[in-house]
Structure formats: C-alpha cells, structure tokens
PAMI-721229 format. One line per 2 residues: number of its first residue (from 1); for each residue x, y, z of N, C-alpha, C. Coordinates in steps of 0.2 Angstrom, whole numbers, always signed. Example, Ala and Ser with C-alpha at 12.3 -4.5 7.8 and 13.67 -1.06 7.14 Angstrom:
BEGIN
1 = +66/-28/+39/+62/-22/+39/+66/-16/+39; +64/-11/+35/+68/-5/+36/+64/+0/+39
***
This chain:
BEGIN
1 = +122/-77/-5/+117/-72/-7/+120/-65/-7; +120/-61/-12/+123/-55/-13/+121/-50/-7
3 = +115/-50/-6/+112/-45/-1/+115/-46/+6; +116/-52/+8/+119/-54/+14/+126/-52/+14
5 = +130/-53/+9/+137/-52/+9/+139/-45/+10; +135/-40/+8/+136/-33/+9/+135/-30/+16
7 = +132/-34/+20/+130/-32/+27/+136/-32/+31; +137/-28/+36/+142/-28/+41/+140/-34/+46
9 = +145/-36/+49/+145/-42/+54/+140/-40/+59; +140/-34/+62/+135/-32/+68/+128/-32/+65
11 = +127/-30/+59/+120/-30/+56/+118/-37/+55; +122/-41/+53/+120/-48/+52/+118/-52/+58
13 = +122/-50/+64/+120/-53/+70/+113/-51/+72; +112/-44/+71/+105/-41/+73/+100/-45/+69
15 = +101/-46/+63/+96/-49/+59/+95/-56/+61; +100/-60/+63/+100/-67/+65/+95/-67/+71
17 = +97/-63/+76/+93/-63/+82/+86/-61/+81; +85/-56/+77/+78/-54/+75/+74/-60/+72
19 = +77/-63/+67/+74/-69/+63/+72/-74/+68; +77/-76/+73/+76/-81/+78/+70/-79/+82
21 = +70/-73/+84/+64/-71/+89/+58/-71/+85; +58/-69/+78/+52/-69/+74/+49/-76/+73
23 = +54/-81/+72/+52/-88/+71/+48/-91/+78; +51/-90/+83/+48/-92/+90/+41/-89/+91
25 = +41/-82/+89/+35/-78/+90/+29/-81/+86; +31/-83/+80/+25/-85/+75/+23/-93/+77
27 = +28/-96/+80/+26/-103/+82/+22/-102/+88; +23/-98/+93/+19/-97/+99/+12/-95/+96
29 = +11/-90/+92/+5/-88/+89/+1/-93/+86; +4/-97/+81/+1/-102/+77/+0/-109/+79
31 = +3/-110/+85/+1/-116/+89/-6/-117/+89; -10/-112/+91/-17/-112/+92/-22/-111/+86
33 = -19/-110/+80/-22/-108/+74/-28/-114/+72; -26/-120/+72/-31/-125/+70/-35/-128/+76
35 = -33/-126/+82/-36/-129/+88/-41/-124/+92; -39/-118/+92/-43/-113/+96/-51/-113/+94
37 = -52/-113/+87/-60/-114/+86/-63/-120/+89; -60/-125/+88/-63/-131/+91/-63/-131/+99
39 = -58/-128/+102/-58/-127/+109/-64/-122/+111; -65/-117/+108/-71/-113/+109/-77/-117/+108
41 = -78/-121/+103/-84/-125/+102/-85/-130/+107; -79/-133/+110/-80/-138/+115/-82/-135/+122
43 = -82/-128/+122/-84/-125/+128/-91/-122/+127; -95/-124/+122/-102/-123/+121/-103/-117/+116
45 = -97/-115/+113/-98/-109/+108/-102/-111/+101; -106/-107/+99/-109/-108/+92/-105/-106/+87
47 = -107/-107/+81/-103/-105/+75/-102/-97/+75; -107/-93/+77/-107/-86/+77/-102/-84/+83
49 = -102/-88/+89/-98/-86/+94/-91/-88/+93; -89/-93/+89/-83/-94/+87/-80/-89/+83
51 = -84/-86/+78/-82/-81/+74/-81/-75/+78; -85/-73/+83/-84/-67/+87/-78/-68/+91
53 = -76/-73/+94/-70/-74/+98/-64/-73/+94; -64/-77/+88/-58/-76/+84/-57/-69/+81
55 = -63/-66/+80/-62/-59/+78/-60/-54/+83; -61/-56/+89/-58/-51/+95/-51/-51/+95
57 = -47/-55/+92/-40/-55/+91/-38/-49/+87; -42/-47/+82/-41/-41/+77/-43/-35/+81
59 = -48/-35/+85/-50/-29/+89/-44/-27/+93; -40/-31/+96/-34/-29/+100/-29/-26/+96
61 = -28/-29/+90/-24/-27/+85/-25/-20/+83; -32/-19/+81/-34/-12/+79/-33/-7/+84
63 = -35/-8/+90/-35/-4/+95/-28/-1/+97; -23/-5/+96/-16/-4/+98/-12/-2/+93
65 = -13/-3/+86/-9/-2/+81/-6/+6/+81; -11/+10/+81/-9/+17/+80/-4/+20/+86
67 = -6/+18/+92/-1/+20/+97/+6/+16/+97; +6/+10/+95/+12/+6/+94/+16/+9/+89
69 = +13/+11/+83/+16/+14/+78/+20/+20/+80; +17/+24/+84/+20/+31/+86/+26/+29/+91
71 = +25/+24/+95/+30/+22/+99/+36/+19/+95; +35/+16/+90/+41/+13/+86/+44/+19/+82
73 = +41/+24/+81/+44/+30/+77/+48/+34/+82; +45/+35/+88/+47/+40/+92/+52/+38/+98
75 = +51/+31/+100/+55/+28/+105/+60/+23/+103; +57/+17/+100/+61/+12/+99/+57/+6/+95
77 = +60/+4/+90/+58/-2/+86/+58/-8/+91; +64/-9/+95/+65/-14/+99/+59/-15/+105
79 = +58/-9/+107/+53/-9/+113/+46/-12/+111; +44/-10/+105/+37/-13/+103/+38/-21/+101
81 = +44/-23/+99/+45/-30/+98/+45/-34/+105; +47/-31/+110/+47/-34/+117/+40/-34/+119
83 = +36/-29/+118/+29/-29/+120/+25/-34/+117; +27/-35/+110/+23/-41/+107/+25/-47/+109
85 = +31/-48/+111/+34/-55/+113/+31/-56/+120; +31/-51/+125/+28/-52/+131/+21/-54/+131
87 = +17/-51/+127/+10/-52/+126/+9/-59/+124; +13/-61/+119/+12/-68/+116/+14/-73/+121
89 = +18/-72/+126/+20/-76/+131/+15/-77/+137; +11/-71/+138/+7/-71/+144/-1/-72/+142
91 = -3/-71/+136/-10/-72/+134/-12/-80/+135; -8/-85/+133/-10/-92/+134/-12/-93/+141
93 = -9/-90/+146/-11/-91/+153/-18/-89/+154; -20/-84/+151/-27/-82/+151/-32/-88/+148
95 = -30/-91/+142/-34/-96/+140/-34/-102/+144; -29/-103/+148/-29/-109/+153/-34/-107/+159
97 = -35/-101/+161/-38/-99/+167/-46/-97/+165; -47/-94/+160/-54/-92/+158/-58/-98/+156
99 = -65/-98/+158/-69/-103/+157/-76/-101/+154; -76/-95/+151/-82/-92/+148/-81/-90/+141
101 = -86/-89/+137/-85/-87/+130/-83/-80/+130; -86/-76/+134/-85/-69/+135/-78/-67/+137
103 = -76/-71/+142/-69/-71/+145/-64/-72/+139; -65/-77/+135/-61/-79/+130/-60/-74/+125
105 = -66/-70/+124/-65/-64/+119/-61/-59/+122; -61/-58/+128/-56/-53/+131/-49/-55/+130
107 = -48/-61/+132/-41/-64/+131/-38/-63/+124; -43/-65/+120/-41/-65/+113/-40/-58/+110
109 = -43/-53/+113/-42/-46/+111/-35/-44/+114; -34/-46/+120/-27/-44/+123/-21/-48/+119
111 = -23/-54/+116/-18/-58/+112/-16/-54/+106; -21/-51/+103/-20/-47/+97/-15/-42/+97
113 = -14/-39/+103/-9/-34/+104/-2/-36/+102; -1/-43/+103/+5/-46/+102/+8/-45/+94
115 = +3/-47/+90/+5/-46/+83/+5/-39/+81; +1/-34/+83/+1/-27/+82/+8/-24/+84
117 = +11/-26/+89/+17/-24/+92/+23/-27/+88; +23/-34/+88/+29/-37/+85/+30/-36/+77
119 = +24/-36/+74/+25/-35/+66/+27/-28/+65; +25/-23/+68/+27/-16/+67/+34/-15/+68
121 = +36/-17/+74/+43/-16/+76/+48/-21/+72; +46/-27/+70/+50/-31/+66/+51/-29/+59
123 = +45/-27/+56/+45/-24/+49/+50/-18/+49; +48/-13/+53/+52/-7/+53/+59/-8/+54
125 = +61/-12/+59/+68/-13/+60/+72/-17/+54; +68/-21/+51/+71/-25/+45/+73/-20/+40
127 = +68/-15/+38/+69/-10/+33/+75/-5/+35; +75/-3/+42/+80/+1/+44/+87/-2/+43
129 = +88/-9/+43/+94/-12/+43/+96/-14/+36; +91/-13/+31/+92/-16/+24/+95/-10/+20
131 = +100/-12/+16/+102/-7/+11/+97/-6/+5; +96/+0/+3/+91/+2/-2/+90/-3/-8
133 = +96/-5/-10/+96/-9/-16/+93/-16/-15; +94/-18/-9/+92/-25/-8/+86/-25/-3
135 = +82/-20/-3/+77/-20/+2/+71/-25/+1; +69/-26/-5/+64/-31/-6/+67/-38/-5
137 = +73/-39/-7/+76/-46/-5/+77/-47/+2; +79/-43/+6/+80/-44/+13/+73/-44/+17
139 = +68/-40/+15/+62/-41/+18/+59/-48/+16; +60/-50/+10/+57/-57/+8/+60/-62/+12
141 = +67/-62/+13/+70/-67/+17/+69/-67/+25; +69/-61/+27/+67/-60/+34/+60/-62/+36
143 = +55/-61/+31/+49/-63/+32/+47/-70/+32; +53/-74/+30/+52/-81/+30/+51/-84/+37
145 = +52/-80/+42/+50/-82/+49/+43/-84/+49; +39/-80/+46/+32/-81/+46/+30/-88/+43
147 = +31/-90/+37/+29/-97/+34/+33/-102/+38; +39/-101/+40/+42/-107/+44/+39/-108/+50
149 = +37/-102/+54/+34/-103/+60/+27/-106/+59; +23/-104/+54/+17/-107/+52/+17/-114/+50
151 = +23/-116/+47/+23/-123/+45/+24/-128/+51; +27/-125/+56/+29/-129/+62/+23/-128/+67
153 = +21/-122/+69/+16/-121/+74/+9/-125/+73; +5/-124/+68/-1/-128/+67/+0/-135/+68
155 = +5/-138/+64/+6/-145/+64/+7/-147/+71; +12/-144/+75/+14/-145/+82/+8/-144/+86
157 = +4/-139/+85/-2/-138/+89/-7/-144/+89; -8/-146/+83/-13/-152/+83/-10/-158/+86
159 = -4/-159/+85/+0/-165/+89/-1/-164/+96; +1/-158/+99/+1/-157/+106/-6/-158/+109
161 = -11/-155/+106/-18/-156/+108/-20/-163/+109; -18/-167/+104/-20/-174/+105/-15/-178/+110
163 = -9/-177/+110/-4/-180/+114/-4/-178/+121; -7/-171/+122/-7/-168/+129/-12/-172/+133
165 = -17/-175/+131/-21/-179/+135/-18/-184/+139; -12/-187/+136/-9/-192/+139/-5/-190/+145
167 = -3/-183/+145/+2/-181/+150/-2/-177/+156; -8/-175/+155/-12/-171/+160/-18/-176/+162
169 = -18/-179/+167/-24/-183/+169/-30/-179/+169; -35/-181/+166/-42/-178/+166/-41/-171/+162
171 = -36/-170/+159/-35/-164/+155/-39/-165/+148; -39/-159/+145/-42/-159/+138/-37/-159/+132
173 = -31/-159/+134/-25/-159/+129/-23/-152/+127; -27/-147/+129/-25/-140/+128/-20/-137/+133
175 = -19/-140/+138/-15/-138/+143/-7/-138/+141; -5/-143/+138/+2/-144/+136/+3/-139/+130
177 = -2/-138/+126/-2/-134/+120/-1/-126/+122; -5/-124/+127/-4/-117/+129/+3/-116/+133
179 = +5/-122/+136/+12/-121/+140/+17/-120/+135; +17/-124/+129/+23/-123/+124/+22/-116/+121
181 = +16/-114/+120/+15/-107/+117/+18/-102/+122; +18/-103/+128/+21/-98/+133/+28/-98/+133
183 = +31/-104/+132/+38/-105/+132/+41/-102/+126; +38/-103/+120/+40/-100/+114/+40/-92/+114
185 = +35/-89/+117/+34/-82/+118/+40/-79/+123; +42/-83/+128/+47/-81/+133/+54/-81/+129
187 = +55/-86/+125/+61/-87/+121/+62/-81/+116; +56/-79/+113/+56/-74/+108/+58/-67/+112
189 = +55/-66/+118/+57/-60/+122/+64/-60/+123; +67/-65/+125/+74/-65/+127/+79/-64/+121
191 = +77/-67/+116/+81/-66/+110/+81/-58/+107; +75/-56/+107/+74/-49/+105/+77/-44/+110
193 = +78/-46/+116/+81/-41/+121/+88/-41/+120; +91/-45/+116/+98/-45/+114/+100/-40/+108
195 = +95/-38/+105/+96/-34/+99/+97/-26/+101; +103/-23/+99/+105/-17/+100/+103/-12/+94
197 = +99/-7/+96/+98/-2/+90/+103/+3/+90; +106/+4/+84/+112/+9/+83/+110/+16/+83
199 = +103/+17/+82/+101/+24/+81/+94/+25/+83; +92/+31/+84/+85/+32/+86/+81/+31/+79
201 = +75/+29/+80/+71/+28/+74/+69/+34/+70; +69/+40/+74/+67/+46/+71/+72/+49/+67
203 = +78/+46/+67/+84/+49/+64/+84/+47/+56; +87/+51/+52/+87/+49/+45/+92/+43/+44
205 = +89/+38/+41/+94/+33/+39/+98/+34/+33; +103/+31/+33/+108/+32/+27/+105/+31/+21
207 = +101/+26/+20/+98/+24/+14/+93/+30/+11; +90/+34/+16/+85/+39/+14/+89/+46/+14
209 = +95/+46/+15/+99/+53/+16/+98/+57/+10; +97/+55/+4/+96/+59/-1/+89/+62/-3
211 = +85/+60/+2/+78/+62/+1/+76/+66/+6; +72/+72/+5/+69/+76/+10/+65/+73/+15
213 = +65/+74/+21/+61/+71/+26/+55/+76/+27; +49/+73/+27/+43/+77/+28/+40/+74/+34
215 = +39/+78/+39/+35/+75/+45/+28/+76/+45; +25/+70/+45/+17/+69/+45/+15/+65/+51
217 = +9/+68/+53/+6/+64/+59/+2/+58/+55; -1/+54/+60/-5/+48/+57/-10/+50/+53
219 = -14/+55/+54/-20/+57/+51/-18/+60/+44; -12/+63/+43/-10/+66/+37/-8/+60/+32
221 = -5/+55/+35/-3/+49/+32/-9/+45/+29; -15/+46/+32/-21/+42/+30/-24/+46/+24
223 = -22/+52/+22/-24/+55/+16/-20/+54/+10; -14/+50/+11/-10/+49/+5/-12/+43/+1
225 = -14/+44/-5/-17/+39/-9/-12/+33/-10; -6/+35/-10/-1/+30/-11/-1/+25/-6
227 = -3/+26/+0/-3/+22/+6/-10/+19/+7; -15/+23/+6/-22/+21/+7/-24/+15/+3
229 = -22/+15/-4/-24/+9/-8/-21/+3/-6; -15/+2/-4/-12/-4/-1/-16/-6/+6
231 = -18/-1/+9/-22/-2/+16/-29/-5/+14; -32/-3/+9/-39/-6/+7/-38/-13/+4
233 = -33/-14/+0/-31/-21/-3/-30/-25/+3; -26/-23/+8/-25/-28/+14/-31/-29/+18
235 = -36/-24/+18/-42/-25/+22/-46/-30/+19; -47/-30/+12/-51/-35/+9/-48/-42/+10
237 = -41/-42/+9/-38/-49/+10/-38/-51/+17; -38/-46/+22/-39/-48/+29/-46/-51/+30
239 = -51/-49/+27/-58/-52/+27/-58/-59/+25; -54/-60/+19/-53/-67/+17/-49/-71/+22
241 = -44/-69/+25/-40/-73/+29/-44/-74/+36; -47/-69/+38/-51/-70/+44/-57/-75/+44
243 = -59/-75/+38/-64/-80/+36/-61/-87/+36; -55/-88/+33/-52/-94/+33/-50/-97/+40
245 = -47/-93/+44/-45/-95/+51/-51/-97/+55; -56/-93/+54/-62/-94/+59/-66/-101/+57
247 = -67/-102/+50/-71/-107/+48/-69/-113/+45; -62/-113/+43/-60/-119/+39/-60/-125/+44
249 = -58/-125/+50/-58/-131/+55/-65/-133/+55; -70/-129/+56/-77/-131/+57/-80/-134/+50
251 = -77/-131/+44/-79/-134/+38/-77/-141/+37; -71/-142/+39/-68/-149/+38/-71/-154/+43
253 = -73/-151/+49/-77/-156/+54/-84/-157/+51; -87/-152/+48/-94/-154/+45/-93/-159/+40
255 = -88/-159/+36/-87/-164/+30/-85/-171/+33; -83/-171/+39/-81/-177/+42/-75/-181/+38
257 = -71/-176/+36/-65/-179/+32/-59/-181/+37; -56/-186/+35/-50/-188/+39/-44/-184/+37
259 = -44/-178/+39/-39/-173/+37/-38/-168/+43; -31/-168/+44/-29/-164/+50/-28/-156/+47
261 = -32/-152/+50/-32/-145/+48/-26/-142/+49; -22/-144/+54/-15/-141/+55/-11/-143/+49
263 = -12/-148/+45/-8/-150/+39/-10/-144/+34; -16/-142/+33/-18/-137/+29/-13/-131/+30
265 = -12/-129/+36/-8/-123/+37/-1/-124/+36; +1/-130/+37/+8/-132/+35/+9/-132/+28
267 = +5/-134/+24/+5/-133/+17/+5/-126/+15; +1/-122/+18/+1/-115/+17/+8/-112/+18
269 = +11/-114/+23/+17/-111/+25/+23/-113/+21; +23/-120/+18/+28/-122/+14/+27/-118/+7
271 = +21/-117/+5/+20/-113/-2/+23/-106/-1; +21/-103/+5/+23/-97/+6/+31/-96/+7
273 = +34/-101/+10/+41/-101/+11/+44/-101/+4; +42/-106/+0/+44/-107/-7/+45/-101/-11
275 = +39/-97/-11/+39/-91/-16/+43/-85/-13; +44/-85/-6/+47/-80/-3/+55/-80/-5
277 = +57/-86/-6/+64/-87/-8/+67/-83/-14; +62/-82/-18/+64/-78/-24/+60/-72/-26
279 = +54/-71/-22/+50/-66/-24/+53/-59/-23; +56/-58/-17/+59/-51/-15/+64/-49/-20
281 = +69/-54/-22/+74/-52/-27/+71/-50/-33; +66/-54/-35/+63/-53/-42/+59/-46/-42
283 = +56/-44/-36/+52/-38/-36/+57/-32/-36; +63/-33/-33/+68/-27/-33/+70/-26/-41
285 = +70/-31/-45/+72/-31/-52/+66/-29/-56; +61/-31/-55/+55/-30/-60/+49/-26/-57
287 = +50/-24/-51/+44/-20/-48/+40/-24/-44; +36/-20/-40/+31/-24/-35/+25/-26/-38
289 = +22/-21/-43/+15/-22/-45/+13/-28/-48; +17/-31/-53/+15/-37/-56/+14/-43/-51
291 = +19/-43/-46/+19/-49/-41/+13/-48/-36; +11/-42/-35/+6/-41/-30/-1/-43/-34
293 = -1/-41/-40/-7/-43/-44/-8/-51/-44; -2/-54/-45/-2/-62/-45/-4/-65/-39
295 = -2/-62/-33/-4/-64/-27/-11/-64/-26; -14/-59/-28/-22/-58/-27/-25/-63/-31
297 = -23/-65/-37/-26/-70/-41/-25/-77/-37; -20/-78/-34/-19/-84/-30/-24/-85/-25
299 = -26/-79/-21/-31/-79/-16/-38/-81/-19; -39/-78/-25/-46/-80/-28/-46/-87/-30
301 = -41/-90/-33/-41/-97/-34/-42/-101/-28; -38/-99/-22/-39/-103/-16/-46/-103/-14
303 = -49/-98/-14/-56/-97/-11/-61/-101/-16; -60/-101/-22/-64/-105/-27/-63/-112/-26
305 = -57/-114/-25/-56/-121/-23/-60/-124/-17; -60/-119/-12/-63/-121/-5/-71/-122/-6
307 = -73/-118/-11/-81/-119/-12/-82/-125/-15; -78/-128/-18/-79/-135/-22/-76/-141/-18
309 = -72/-139/-12/-68/-145/-9/-73/-150/-6; -71/-156/-8/-74/-162/-6/-69/-168/-3
311 = -63/-167/-5/-58/-172/-3/-52/-168/+0; -47/-172/+3/-41/-169/+6/-37/-165/+1
313 = -37/-168/-5/-32/-166/-11/-35/-159/-13; -41/-157/-13/-44/-151/-14/-42/-146/-9
315 = -42/-148/-3/-40/-143/+3/-32/-142/+2; -28/-147/+0/-21/-146/-1/-20/-141/-7
317 = -23/-142/-12/-23/-137/-18/-24/-130/-16; -30/-129/-12/-32/-123/-10/-27/-120/-5
319 = -23/-124/-1/-18/-122/+4/-12/-119/+0; -10/-123/-6/-5/-121/-10/-6/-114/-13
321 = -12/-113/-15/-14/-106/-18/-14/-101/-13; -17/-102/-7/-17/-97/-2/-10/-95/+0
323 = -6/-101/+1/+1/-99/+4/+5/-95/-1; +4/-97/-8/+8/-93/-13/+6/-86/-13
325 = -1/-85/-12/-3/-78/-12/-1/-74/-6; -1/-77/+0/+1/-74/+6/+9/-73/+6
327 = +13/-78/+3/+20/-77/+3/+22/-71/-2; +18/-70/-7/+20/-64/-11/+17/-58/-8
329 = +11/-58/-6/+7/-51/-5/+10/-48/+1; +11/-51/+7/+13/-47/+13/+20/-44/+12
331 = +25/-48/+11/+32/-45/+10/+32/-39/+5; +28/-40/-1/+29/-35/-6/+25/-29/-5
333 = +19/-30/-1/+15/-24/+1/+20/-20/+6; +23/-24/+11/+28/-20/+15/+34/-17/+12
335 = +36/-20/+6/+41/-17/+2/+38/-10/-1; +32/-11/-4/+29/-6/-8/+28/+0/-3
337 = +25/-1/+3/+24/+5/+7/+31/+8/+10; +36/+4/+11/+42/+6/+13/+45/+11/+7
339 = +44/+9/+1/+46/+13/-5/+43/+20/-5; +37/+20/-2/+33/+26/-2/+33/+30/+4
341 = +37/+28/+9/+37/+32/+15/+44/+33/+18; +45/+38/+22/+51/+40/+25/+53/+36/+31
343 = +59/+36/+33/+62/+32/+39/+59/+34/+45; +57/+41/+46/+55/+43/+52/+47/+42/+53
345 = +44/+39/+48/+37/+38/+49/+35/+31/+47; +39/+26/+47/+38/+20/+45/+33/+16/+50
347 = +34/+17/+56/+30/+14/+61/+23/+16/+60; +21/+22/+59/+15/+25/+58/+12/+22/+52
349 = +16/+22/+46/+14/+19/+40/+12/+12/+40; +16/+8/+44/+15/+1/+45/+9/+0/+49
351 = +8/+4/+54/+2/+4/+58/-4/+5/+54; -4/+10/+49/-10/+11/+45/-11/+5/+40
353 = -7/+3/+37/-8/-2/+31/-9/-9/+34; -5/-11/+39/-7/-17/+42/-13/-17/+46
355 = -15/-11/+49/-21/-10/+52/-27/-12/+48; -26/-10/+41/-32/-12/+36/-33/-20/+36
357 = -27/-23/+37/-27/-31/+37/-31/-33/+43; -29/-29/+49/-32/-31/+55/-40/-30/+55
359 = -42/-24/+52/-49/-23/+52/-53/-29/+48; -50/-31/+42/-52/-36/+38/-53/-42/+42
361 = -48/-44/+46/-48/-50/+50/-54/-50/+55; -55/-44/+58/-60/-43/+63/-67/-44/+60
363 = -68/-41/+54/-74/-41/+51/-76/-48/+48; -70/-51/+46/-71/-58/+42/-75/-63/+46
365 = -72/-65/+52/-76/-70/+56/-83/-67/+59; -83/-61/+61/-89/-59/+64/-95/-58/+59
367 = -94/-54/+53/-99/-53/+48/-101/-59/+44; -95/-62/+41/-97/-68/+37/-100/-74/+41
369 = -98/-74/+48/-101/-79/+52/-108/-78/+53; -110/-72/+54/-117/-70/+55/-121/-71/+48
371 = -118/-71/+43/-121/-72/+36/-121/-80/+34; -118/-84/+38/-118/-91/+37/-124/-94/+34
373 = -130/-93/+38/-136/-96/+36/-139/-93/+29; -138/-87/+28/-140/-84/+22/-136/-86/+16
375 = -130/-87/+17/-125/-89/+12/-125/-97/+10; -129/-100/+14/-130/-107/+13/-124/-112/+16
377 = -121/-109/+21/-116/-113/+25/-109/-111/+23; -104/-115/+24/-97/-113/+24/-95/-112/+16
379 = -98/-116/+12/-96/-115/+5/-98/-108/+2; -104/-106/+5/-106/-99/+3/-102/-94/+6
381 = -99/-95/+12/-94/-90/+15/-88/-90/+11; -85/-95/+9/-79/-95/+5/-80/-92/-2
383 = -86/-93/-5/-88/-90/-11/-88/-82/-11; -91/-80/-5/-91/-73/-4/-83/-70/-3
385 = -79/-75/+0/-72/-73/+1/-69/-72/-6; -71/-76/-10/-68/-76/-17/-70/-69/-21
387 = -76/-67/-19/-78/-61/-22/-74/-55/-19; -73/-55/-13/-69/-50/-9/-62/-50/-12
389 = -59/-56/-13/-52/-56/-16/-52/-53/-23; -57/-54/-27/-58/-51/-34/-58/-44/-33
391 = -62/-41/-28/-63/-34/-27/-56/-31/-26; -52/-35/-22/-45/-32/-20/-41/-31/-26
393 = -41/-36/-31/-38/-36/-37/-40/-30/-41; -47/-29/-41/-49/-23/-45/-47/-17/-43
395 = -47/-16/-36/-45/-10/-33/-37/-8/-35; -33/-14/-34/-26/-13/-35/-25/-11/-43
397 = -28/-14/-47/-27/-13/-54/-29/-7/-57; -34/-3/-53/-37/+3/-55/-35/+9/-51
399 = -32/+8/-45/-31/+13/-40/-24/+14/-38; -19/+9/-40/-13/+9/-37/-8/+14/-39
401 = -10/+17/-45/-5/+23/-48/-9/+29/-48; -6/+34/-51/-8/+41/-51/-15/+41/-55
403 = -17/+37/-60/-23/+37/-63/-24/+30/-65; -30/+28/-68/-32/+21/-70/-27/+18/-75
405 = -25/+22/-80/-21/+19/-85/-14/+17/-82; -11/+22/-78/-5/+20/-75/-6/+15/-70
407 = -11/+14/-66/-12/+9/-61/-12/+2/-65; -16/+2/-71/-16/-5/-74/-9/-7/-76
409 = -5/-2/-79/+2/-3/-82/+6/-5/-76; +6/-2/-70/+10/-3/-64/+8/-10/-62
411 = +1/-12/-61/-1/-19/-59/+1/-24/-64; +3/-23/-70/+5/-28/-75/+13/-28/-76
413 = +16/-24/-71/+23/-23/-72/+26/-19/-77; +22/-15/-80/+24/-11/-86/+26/-4/-85
415 = +25/-2/-78/+27/+5/-77/+30/+6/-70; +33/+11/-69/+37/+12/-62/+31/+14/-57
417 = +33/+14/-51/+29/+16/-45/+30/+23/-44; +25/+27/-47/+26/+35/-46/+25/+37/-39
419 = +22/+33/-35/+21/+35/-28/+28/+34/-23; +33/+30/-26/+39/+29/-23/+43/+35/-22
421 = +47/+36/-16/+51/+42/-15/+55/+43/-21; +57/+49/-23/+60/+51/-29/+67/+47/-29
423 = +70/+46/-23/+77/+43/-24/+77/+36/-26; +71/+33/-26/+70/+26/-28/+68/+26/-35
425 = +66/+32/-38/+64/+32/-45/+70/+34/-50; +75/+37/-47/+80/+40/-51/+85/+35/-53
***
C-alpha cells in the first residue's frame, strides 16, 4: 500500500499500537451488543425499558463529548484514548453488580463515556499522523478496527453467554461475557499507553502548515454550515442505528427464528470491512460526496428489508446493506470534517459531529420504543427508520454545499467540496 510505504517507521509503530488498541476496545464494547437487550429483558425489563437502558449509553456519550473534545485539543489525544479504554474495562463490573433496571441505566450511561473518549482521541490522532494526500486512505484502513472488532465481538458474545453457563454454577452465562469484556478493555488501555505523541495537539501539523489557523471555540464551530450538515446527517443515521441495536434482538425473538443475532452483526462487520478496503482510497481520488450518498442509500435498503424480513436470509441481506452503509459513511464523514477543519480544533469538531450520532442513538431506542404500539410493532419501527435514512439523504443532497445546486453536484461526485480548507482545493 503506497500510503503505508511513505510513513516513517516510528509513525507506523504508533499506528499499529493504535489499531491494536482500537480492535480490542471494539471487541470489549460489542461483546454485549446482541446480548444486553435480552439481559435487560431477563431482569424484568419491558420493551420500553430496554429501549431506555440502551439509550442511556448515548446519554453518557452526549454529556461527555464536548469536554473530551476540548481535552483532546488542549491536552492530549492519548489521554482521552486512555479514558475511553479505562471506562470500557470498568463498566462491565457494574453490569455484574447491579440488579435493577434503573441501576443498569446509570451503568450504561457511564459506559457511553468510553466511546465518546476513545473515538475522539483515536480519530484525531489518526488524522494527525496521516499525510494529507493519503488522509482518506489511512482513515479508511485504521477504521477497519471497528468492523473487525464488531465481527468478532457479537459472535463471541453470543457464544460466551451460552457457554458461560457451563463454567459458572447457577450462573446466567453473562458472568464470563462481562469478564472477557473487562480483559479486552484492560489490554486496550495497556496498548494505548505505549503510544508516544510527538507534539501537542494544539500545534500546527505539517500537513496544515500552508493554511491559516483560525481559533474557534465549540459554539463558534456549531455555526459553521460545513460542519453542521454532517452533524445532522449523523444524527438521523444515529436514530436508525439506535433503533437497530435496541430492537433487532427482540424482533428476531418475536419471530421465533432459529437465527443467532450475533451473526447479523458479524455479517454487518464483514460487509463494513470489505467496503473500507477500497473506499478511503477511492474517496481521495473521486471525492467524498458520491460515496456518502451511496452509503445513505444502503441504510435505506437495509431498513426496508427489515420491514419485510421473515427468514434468516432476509436478515443477512439487511445486514450486508447496513454494513456497507456504515463502512462507507463513518470513515468518509470523518474524512469530510477533517477536510473542513484545522488541526488545533479537530477534537471539538469530532465531538460536535459525532455528538450528532450520539443524540440519534439516544433518541432512537427511547422515542421509537415508545412509539412501538402506535407503529404496529417492530416492522413499523424499522419502516420509520427507513424514512429517517431517506431524510438524511435528502439533507445531504440539498445542504452539503454552498447552495442547493452545488450540494446536488457534490453529492453526485460532480463538484469539489467548497467547504474544504483552501489547501485541499488548490
């Protein structure tokens, strides 16, 4: 890979340690993805309570994003990565100890801080270490830690939950699951602690040296339309993702299908991994807009398939579509907002834009869960999720540029990103 060859040996080692930490972090987080909703339900939680507890994860994300973004910009990218790893390692202890729905909500909110911290620090550090010419490519490759972790985590989680009953007398099977999650979090912390930052995040990076640095606080950044639109798109897709995580396991249970929900997430991860192998490099060459539009279409297709799902094959097809959408959208949105921001503000920018995703996740399980009866059950919930994904596509195609005409051309790959820093457009 050409992008890898141009890197210095020290930079390569940092990226390897960072990728390994990211892989273990995402395994730790996603081990509980297919099992936590049923765990909450086994403790007497209703559909609405399952949605509430799962949404609390995003509450922790939202509450901590802004502060953690400032820490990443002013103090250290590494510090917030360590915070995220520490929370990932310690939160499962709470799941083991707490025995009430309300208590689980508090632990889930605390657990949400892990992703808020880790993703801000991880994404900002990857961009800091990436040569400008290969930014999209390296972001795409480094974000492979997410689908790989998600391919291992859910499948392993389902297996550990079932096999754990054999190892813990009178146990529920969740004890072993939470223990492995703790171990993965600890290993991620140890690997991240080995990374040495060569400069303060507030300093001008070499790749941005030809661009003027403008110091903006968080609230000034929220007024930048070039950053607000990606935030809105991510919020709408966060609603879709929050709905999927909260209610897919319950939907499969209701249908009484012989289908391991963990396998759904494994297929999602494989599809996500596959598209990330080439999408970053392609976006460096052809622009971000066309591929982001395609990713939103994938989300629409996935949710429509879920409204019609009756067989395991339908769920697998929906997983392929959702995984392809996620594999394109997240790394390219990160590349897009990196193109539109300065090195000394990336922590705050990532906090804002990914905060939109967090808000969506928080609202997804909570609001759509409360509408389950009105919508006619889980199929109606996924139908509404398809509408939300369509709205995200509409927003991007009409608002991503300076005006509606330019937005459409940019979304179709026929125009440059006019919000990108001048050095990227020259």
